[in-house]
C-alpha distance (Angstrom), angle and dihedral (degrees) to the residues before:
residue distance angle dihedral
M1 . . .
P2 3.86 . .
R3 3.80 114.7 .
R4 3.81 94.5 -114.8
R5 3.80 91.3 53.1
L6 3.82 92.0 48.4
E7 3.80 90.1 52.6
F8 3.79 90.5 46.9
A9 3.82 91.4 49.8
A10 3.78 90.7 50.6
N11 3.80 94.0 47.7
C12 3.81 92.1 49.1
N13 3.80 97.2 43.5
L14 3.80 91.0 -113.9
S15 3.77 121.8 154.0
A16 3.79 119.4 -110.6
P17 3.84 116.0 -123.7
G18 3.78 94.6 -100.6
S19 3.79 94.9 50.5
V20 3.79 101.6 49.4
H21 3.78 111.3 137.3
V22 3.75 109.8 -157.4
G23 3.76 122.5 -167.9
V24 3.77 128.8 176.3
K25 3.78 100.1 -101.1
T26 3.77 135.8 130.1
V27 3.81 119.5 -117.0
R28 3.81 119.9 -161.4
V29 3.80 124.9 -155.3
L30 3.80 126.4 179.0
G31 3.82 120.6 -128.9
A32 3.79 136.2 150.9
C33 3.77 140.0 -135.0
L34 3.78 131.5 -165.5
A35 3.79 126.3 -101.2
G36 3.78 108.5 -176.9
S37 3.80 108.0 -55.7
Q38 3.82 93.5 -21.0
A39 3.80 132.9 71.1
E40 3.79 126.9 -129.2
L41 3.77 122.9 -153.3
V42 3.80 115.0 -118.9
T43 3.79 125.6 -165.5
V44 3.79 115.4 -144.8
E45 3.81 111.0 -149.7
A46 3.79 115.5 -161.5
R47 3.81 130.7 -174.5
F48 3.80 131.5 167.4
D49 3.81 124.6 -153.1
A50 3.79 111.1 -165.0
A51 3.81 118.0 -137.0
P52 3.85 109.1 167.6
K53 3.80 94.3 -168.5
E54 3.80 95.5 49.8
R55 3.76 131.2 74.1
T56 3.80 121.1 -105.6
E57 3.81 113.4 -88.8
V58 3.81 129.9 -175.8
V59 3.80 116.8 -152.9
L60 3.83 116.1 -167.4
T61 3.82 120.3 -169.9
G62 3.83 138.4 164.0
L63 3.84 103.7 86.2
P64 3.83 99.0 -67.7
D65 3.80 119.1 -178.0
P66 3.84 121.4 -126.4
V67 3.82 92.2 -89.2
I68 3.81 91.5 56.5
R69 3.81 93.0 41.9
E70 3.80 89.5 55.9
S71 3.81 89.4 53.2
K72 3.81 89.3 82.4
G73 3.79 90.1 77.1
R74 3.80 93.2 46.0
L75 3.80 90.1 47.2
V76 3.82 95.7 53.1
C77 3.82 93.1 46.0
A78 3.82 93.0 47.2
L79 3.82 92.3 48.5
E80 3.79 93.2 51.2
A81 3.82 92.5 43.0
N82 3.80 89.5 57.2
G83 3.79 96.9 45.7
L84 3.80 94.6 -102.9
H85 3.76 99.6 133.0
L86 3.80 120.1 -156.7
P87 3.83 107.9 -137.7
H88 3.80 120.9 -141.2
G89 3.78 111.1 -79.9
R90 3.75 140.4 64.9
L91 3.82 124.8 -49.5
Y92 3.81 113.8 -158.9
L93 3.80 118.8 -159.0
N94 3.80 119.1 -177.3
L95 3.83 129.2 -178.4
V96 3.80 116.7 -143.2
P97 3.01 128.5 -119.8
A98 3.78 86.1 43.2
A99 3.81 96.3 -169.0
R100 3.82 94.9 61.1
R101 3.79 120.0 79.0
K102 3.82 113.8 -117.5
S103 3.78 123.8 -149.8
G104 3.78 139.7 176.7
E105 3.77 139.7 47.5
S106 3.81 99.3 -91.1
L107 3.84 91.7 93.7
D108 3.83 92.8 66.6
L109 3.80 95.0 91.9
P110 3.83 97.5 47.6
L111 3.82 89.4 46.7
L112 3.80 91.1 54.5
L113 3.80 94.1 45.7
G114 3.79 91.8 48.0
A115 3.80 90.9 50.2
A116 3.82 92.8 48.1
A117 3.81 92.9 49.1
A118 3.82 92.7 45.2
C119 3.81 89.3 53.4
G120 3.80 89.7 54.1
H121 3.80 100.3 -109.2
F122 3.82 92.6 130.9
E123 3.78 139.8 -4.9
A124 3.79 115.0 -75.2
R125 3.81 92.9 -141.6
A126 3.83 88.6 75.5
L127 3.81 87.9 70.8
R128 3.80 96.9 57.8
G129 3.78 120.6 110.9
R130 3.81 94.0 13.6
L131 3.79 134.6 107.3
F132 3.81 118.1 -145.5
L133 3.80 125.5 -160.1
G134 3.77 134.3 171.6
E135 3.77 149.0 97.5
L136 3.78 116.0 -101.5
G137 3.79 128.2 -132.5
I138 3.81 119.2 -151.8
D139 3.82 89.2 -110.3
G140 3.81 92.7 51.9
A141 3.80 96.2 -98.7
L142 3.80 114.4 144.7
H143 3.80 121.1 -130.6
A144 3.80 127.1 -163.4
S145 3.78 118.8 -96.8
P146 3.83 126.5 -162.8
G147 3.79 123.9 -106.0
G148 3.80 100.3 45.4
L149 3.80 94.5 143.6
A150 3.81 93.1 44.4
A151 3.82 90.6 50.8
A152 3.81 92.6 47.1
L153 3.81 91.3 50.2
A154 3.81 89.8 51.0
A155 3.81 89.5 49.1
S156 3.80 91.3 49.7
R157 3.80 91.0 53.1
A158 3.82 89.0 51.2
G159 3.81 92.8 51.2
I160 3.83 95.8 -106.5
Q161 3.78 109.1 143.3
E162 3.82 104.5 -176.1
V163 3.80 130.6 61.5
I164 3.80 124.5 -174.9
A165 3.80 116.9 -167.3
P166 3.83 144.1 134.0
S167 3.79 115.5 -65.3
I168 3.81 101.4 -93.9
T169 3.79 93.4 42.3
A170 3.82 92.0 45.3
H171 3.81 94.1 49.7
E172 3.77 88.0 53.5
A173 3.82 92.3 47.2
A174 3.80 90.3 51.7
W175 3.81 89.4 75.2
A176 3.80 92.5 65.5
P177 3.82 109.6 103.6
G178 3.79 116.0 -113.3
V179 3.81 94.5 14.2
S180 3.81 127.9 114.8
A181 3.81 109.2 -149.5
H182 3.82 124.7 -159.0
A183 3.81 126.0 -168.9
A184 3.81 123.0 -143.0
A185 3.79 129.0 179.4
H186 3.81 97.3 -167.4
V187 3.78 140.3 25.7
D188 3.81 91.5 -113.5
E189 3.84 89.4 61.9
V190 3.80 89.9 53.9
L191 3.81 92.0 48.1
A192 3.79 91.1 48.2
H193 3.81 90.2 51.4
L194 3.82 90.6 51.6
T195 3.79 98.9 44.0
S196 3.79 110.1 24.3
P197 3.84 120.1 63.5
T198 3.82 90.4 -159.6
R199 3.81 97.2 53.0
R200 3.79 103.0 54.2
L201 3.79 121.7 151.1
A202 3.79 115.1 -114.0
A203 3.79 118.0 -112.8
L204 3.80 113.5 -111.4
T205 3.78 124.7 -122.0
P206 3.81 115.3 -140.1
T207 3.79 107.9 -103.5
D208 3.77 132.4 177.9
A209 3.78 111.0 -124.7
Q210 3.80 92.6 179.4
R211 3.75 125.7 89.8
E212 3.76 121.6 -132.0
P213 3.81 106.3 -76.9
H214 3.77 114.4 -108.5
D215 3.77 118.5 -160.3
P216 3.82 111.1 -167.5
H217 3.80 91.3 -164.8
S218 3.78 124.3 92.6
L219 3.76 136.3 -179.5
D220 3.79 86.3 -118.7
D221 3.83 86.5 72.2
V222 3.82 87.9 71.7
R223 3.80 110.5 80.5
G224 3.78 114.9 -141.5
Q225 3.82 120.8 -18.6
A226 3.81 94.2 116.6
A227 3.82 91.6 162.1
A228 3.82 91.3 52.8
K229 3.80 91.5 49.5
F230 3.79 90.1 51.0
A231 3.82 89.7 49.9
L232 3.82 88.9 54.1
A233 3.80 89.3 51.4
V234 3.81 89.5 52.6
A235 3.81 89.8 48.8
A236 3.80 92.1 49.5
A237 3.81 93.6 47.2
G238 3.80 96.3 49.3
G239 3.82 104.7 23.9
H240 3.81 93.7 -113.7
G241 3.78 127.4 158.8
V242 3.79 118.2 -119.0
L243 3.81 136.1 -158.1
F244 3.81 122.9 -163.6
I245 3.81 118.5 -157.6
G246 3.78 117.4 -169.8
A247 3.78 149.2 118.8
P248 3.81 122.5 -75.2
G249 3.79 111.1 -76.4
A250 3.79 95.5 23.0
G251 3.81 90.7 120.1
K252 3.82 101.0 -103.9
S253 3.80 96.2 137.0
M254 3.81 93.9 41.6
L255 3.79 90.7 52.8
A256 3.81 93.0 48.1
R257 3.81 94.4 48.2
R258 3.81 90.2 53.1
F259 3.79 95.0 47.6
A260 3.81 92.7 94.5
T261 3.83 90.2 64.4
L262 3.83 88.0 70.6
L263 3.80 95.2 51.5
A264 3.78 121.4 96.7
P265 3.82 116.1 -111.2
P266 3.81 110.8 -94.6
E267 3.80 118.5 -93.0
L268 3.81 119.7 -121.1
D269 3.80 94.4 -94.5
E270 3.81 89.8 49.8
R271 3.81 90.9 48.5
L272 3.79 89.1 53.5
E273 3.81 91.1 50.8
I274 3.81 93.1 46.8
T275 3.81 91.9 48.5
R276 3.80 92.6 46.7
V277 3.81 92.2 52.0
L278 3.81 94.8 44.9
S279 3.79 92.9 46.2
A280 3.79 93.3 48.3
A281 3.81 88.1 52.7
G282 3.81 91.7 51.4
R283 3.80 93.3 -105.7
W284 3.81 99.7 110.7
P285 3.83 106.5 177.4
G286 3.83 94.9 -143.0
G287 3.78 95.5 -107.2
L288 3.76 137.1 5.5
A289 3.80 106.2 -35.7
R290 3.80 114.0 -104.3
A291 3.80 101.9 179.2
R292 3.77 129.6 58.9
P293 3.81 113.3 -109.8
F294 3.79 119.7 -105.4
R295 3.80 114.9 -159.6
A296 3.79 123.2 -174.4
P297 3.83 109.0 175.0
H298 3.79 119.7 -170.2
H299 3.79 116.7 -107.4
T300 3.82 90.1 -110.5
V301 3.82 90.9 68.2
S302 3.81 113.9 132.5
Y303 3.80 126.6 -122.0
A304 3.82 92.3 -104.7
G305 3.80 90.6 44.2
M306 3.79 90.4 56.9
V307 3.82 103.4 40.9
G308 3.83 101.5 18.6
G309 3.76 135.1 -110.3
G310 3.77 137.7 120.4
S311 3.79 129.6 123.7
P312 2.94 111.0 -42.8
P313 3.83 90.8 23.8
M314 3.80 112.5 -111.1
P315 3.81 130.5 -171.1
G316 3.80 116.4 -97.3
E317 3.78 130.2 -142.3
I318 3.80 93.8 -81.6
T319 3.81 90.1 56.7
L320 3.81 93.4 44.3
A321 3.81 85.8 54.6
H322 3.83 91.5 53.5
C323 3.84 109.9 142.0
G324 3.79 88.3 6.0
V325 3.79 143.8 64.5
L326 3.80 131.2 -58.6
F327 3.81 111.0 -161.9
L328 3.80 117.8 -164.9
D329 3.78 111.1 -171.2
E330 3.82 119.0 -166.4
L331 3.81 89.3 18.0
P332 3.84 98.2 -170.5
E333 3.82 90.4 54.8
F334 3.81 92.2 67.5
R335 3.78 115.1 96.4
R336 3.78 112.4 -93.8
E337 3.82 95.8 -122.4
V338 3.81 89.4 51.8
L339 3.80 92.0 53.7
E340 3.79 93.8 43.6
A341 3.81 89.3 54.8
L342 3.82 88.2 65.7
R343 3.78 94.4 64.9
Q344 3.81 98.5 83.7
P345 3.86 97.3 40.2
L346 3.81 91.0 50.8
E347 3.81 89.1 62.1
S348 3.81 104.5 30.5
G349 3.82 101.6 33.6
S350 3.81 91.7 -131.2
I351 3.78 141.2 63.0
L352 3.79 129.1 -139.2
I353 3.80 113.1 -144.3
S354 3.79 113.3 -162.4
R355 3.78 119.3 -161.9
A356 3.78 133.7 165.0
G357 3.77 107.4 -64.3
R358 3.81 99.5 1.9
Q359 3.78 149.1 40.1
L360 3.77 126.5 -138.5
E361 3.80 126.4 -163.7
L362 3.81 115.5 -155.5
E363 3.80 126.6 -169.4
A364 3.80 114.9 -115.0
R365 3.81 109.7 165.5
F366 3.78 100.5 148.1
Q367 3.79 139.1 141.5
L368 3.77 113.2 -115.8
V369 3.79 118.7 -139.7
A370 3.79 113.6 178.1
A371 3.78 136.1 176.1
M372 3.79 133.6 -164.8
N373 3.78 143.1 163.9
P374 3.81 119.0 -110.1
C375 3.83 91.5 -121.5
P376 3.83 139.6 0.2
C377 3.80 94.0 -85.0
G378 3.79 90.2 41.0
Y379 3.81 100.0 -132.5
L380 3.79 105.0 94.6
G381 3.81 106.6 139.1
H382 3.82 93.2 6.3
P383 3.83 110.5 151.0
R384 3.82 94.8 -138.7
T385 3.82 110.2 19.8
P386 3.82 116.7 61.1
C387 3.80 120.6 -132.5
T388 3.83 115.4 -116.6
C389 3.81 97.5 -168.0
P390 3.83 120.9 112.1
P391 3.82 114.7 -127.8
T392 3.81 92.6 -107.8
A393 3.82 91.0 55.6
V394 3.81 90.8 50.8
Q395 3.79 90.6 49.7
R396 3.81 93.5 49.1
Y397 3.80 90.4 47.3
R398 3.79 93.7 53.6
Q399 3.78 93.6 42.9
R400 3.79 89.1 65.1
I401 3.81 85.3 81.4
S402 3.78 110.3 65.0
G403 3.76 123.6 -135.6
P404 3.83 94.2 -119.9
L405 3.82 91.5 55.4
L406 3.78 93.1 45.3
D407 3.79 90.1 48.6
R408 3.81 88.9 61.5
I409 3.82 93.9 58.1
D410 3.80 107.3 88.2
L411 3.82 100.0 -164.4
R412 3.80 121.9 46.3
L413 3.77 116.9 172.5
E414 3.81 132.3 178.9
L415 3.81 111.6 -143.1
S416 3.78 122.8 -149.7
A417 3.79 122.1 -147.2
P418 3.83 112.2 -91.0
T419 3.80 116.9 -108.7
L420 3.78 124.4 -117.9
D421 3.80 91.2 -108.7
E422 3.80 90.3 54.9
L423 3.80 92.5 48.5
T424 3.80 96.4 46.5
G425 3.80 100.3 34.5
P426 3.83 120.4 108.4
S427 3.80 112.7 -74.4
S428 3.81 90.1 -137.6
R429 3.80 90.5 66.4
P430 3.81 108.6 78.6
T431 3.77 117.0 -147.0
H432 3.82 113.1 -94.6
G433 3.82 88.8 -4.7
V434 3.82 94.9 -72.0
S435 3.80 114.6 125.5
A436 3.78 129.7 -171.1
A437 3.80 89.9 -108.5
E438 3.81 91.5 54.0
L439 3.81 91.5 48.9
S440 3.81 90.9 49.6
S441 3.78 91.0 50.9
A442 3.80 91.8 49.1
V443 3.82 90.8 49.8
A444 3.81 91.2 49.8
R445 3.80 91.9 50.9
A446 3.80 91.7 48.2
R447 3.80 91.5 50.4
E448 3.79 90.6 51.1
L449 3.82 90.5 52.6
S450 3.80 92.4 50.1
K451 3.82 91.5 46.6
A452 3.79 91.3 52.6
R453 3.80 89.6 50.4
Q454 3.82 103.7 39.4
A455 3.83 106.9 8.6
A456 3.80 114.4 -130.7
R457 3.81 97.1 -15.4
R458 3.78 114.0 113.1
N459 3.79 120.9 -135.6
V460 3.80 89.8 -112.2
D461 3.81 89.1 61.3
L462 3.82 96.5 53.3
G463 3.79 114.9 121.8
A464 3.80 127.5 -146.0
D465 3.81 95.0 -88.7
E466 3.80 91.8 47.3
L467 3.81 90.8 49.5
D468 3.80 89.9 52.4
R469 3.79 88.1 52.6
H470 3.83 100.7 40.9
A471 3.82 100.8 27.6
P472 3.83 107.2 28.0
L473 3.79 119.2 -177.5
D474 3.80 117.0 -122.6
A475 3.80 122.6 -168.3
A476 3.82 95.0 -85.2
L477 3.81 93.3 48.6
R478 3.78 92.5 46.0
S479 3.82 91.9 50.4
L480 3.83 92.7 49.0
L481 3.79 92.5 46.8
A482 3.81 92.5 48.5
R483 3.81 91.4 51.1
A484 3.81 91.6 49.0
Q485 3.79 91.3 48.9
R486 3.81 91.6 53.0
Q487 3.79 95.3 45.9
R488 3.81 98.2 42.7
G489 3.79 100.6 29.4
L490 3.80 91.8 -124.9
S491 3.79 118.7 -165.3
A492 3.80 122.6 -131.5
R493 3.81 88.3 -102.6
A494 3.82 91.1 52.6
V495 3.81 91.7 50.5
Q496 3.80 91.8 53.6
S497 3.79 90.0 44.1
L498 3.80 90.8 55.8
R499 3.80 90.6 50.8
R500 3.82 90.8 51.9
V501 3.81 92.3 49.4
A502 3.81 90.3 47.0
R503 3.81 88.7 52.8
T504 3.81 89.4 53.3
L505 3.80 92.0 48.2
A506 3.80 89.2 52.2
D507 3.81 89.2 51.8
L508 3.81 90.3 51.8
D509 3.81 87.7 52.7
G510 3.79 91.3 47.7
A511 3.81 90.3 -120.0
E512 3.77 122.1 150.3
R513 3.82 94.7 -151.2
V514 3.78 131.2 41.1
A515 3.83 112.0 -109.9
A516 3.79 130.9 -160.2
A517 3.82 89.5 -104.8
H518 3.81 89.6 60.4
L519 3.79 92.5 51.2
A520 3.82 91.1 47.3
Q521 3.79 89.2 51.4
A522 3.80 90.0 49.8
L523 3.80 89.1 53.9
A524 3.81 89.9 51.2
L525 3.83 90.0 52.7
R526 3.82 90.8 53.7
S527 3.77 101.9 68.8
P528 3.82 114.8 -158.8
L529 3.84 90.2 -150.8
L530 3.82 93.3 115.5
């Protein structure tokens, strides 16, 4: 054994290769692997059966994926590189629960520690009450693995109070409440922490590595479209979905991409959820997320790409947009089954993916912002450019969006083409005197009113009983709503949607009660064009 490794073994109370005492006993080490945007705890069971006349063999069971199966080679190299000799015999490694498929590289470290303890290099009791994460290099170096926060949250729920992982993963895990996270760059640091009372790893303090997000875009960049900007303010204040219908160049995409500037910064619990989802998907933001996600998938996205799935199951676009914005441009160009899959998440805030042998629930609480042309050529109703589409083509184009999906979008607004004066006027002069700063202030005041009334629940989440309590219908409101239902053929969902939007409009006005003017305005923001 190299001199440095002998000194390390002596300092950490590790056995030298010639003095390993192997007994038939089972060692258990706690690790974790990802399942969608969550993490599941996995127990690594290790046992070594000595057979001096046989070669060393590693047997790995428990439905590992190819990445974990290949860890046997990394494990043997890392053990030998750190002076932890594998005696002749058979090393059994089992992943519990055995019936659930395991994936990812984060189980490398617990596999190595279980093997070392089973071979008698240190006492197995040092592994109890700790969660280990990390990818293993063949020299024993530890590399970051995704899902550190998700794994730490799962450990916290299970009563595990200590997590040991590579630096990036550990700094992420440090944000989990009730968990002490420790960062290690090499296996020898982990072994020293477990076996030497004088060489313990320091507990990490949660720190934000991210700077304050700066978005150079502003709603003031969009010339004209005052009604559309107001609709975005309503959507931001109440959490409503919005659909813009207009000709090419009307500003639909520009408006949607600037919608996030009206949203309030995420609270701490939302930041934890956003970070957990991004990290589990391999998109760790480099600190606790500060900004809400904005996802804008192309219309060629697949079903699994939108809602999640695959093997191993991965979050889709609706989960990556959790606590943020999902923007679907050219809405009718998306495949019908992809759009229909949005119906349940828009109402429940999650999606249940069922596959052979298991079910997986993924978070999907997002705000939908969508845009579309009024017809295939895009110029139906345009004041200057004539439409060239036959009526049957227009009908087929609009029928690509089903009634049930459309019914779940609270705000539907038809945009007119901006005038030359609006396009060439000074950018410092906001249309109709409403600037982006004024809209942001109005949204903030409306959110404060709704928080005082119904805590953290958004207006879009209010149920029937809550609407009766927070947005009661007097005689005038009931009469107006009944007339609108007769004339437009509104569904029960549409009626409740109008009441929620009216409640948001009242909040923007600073009114305690919903008035008939608010309900009329809600009707105007729900265009019956489609």
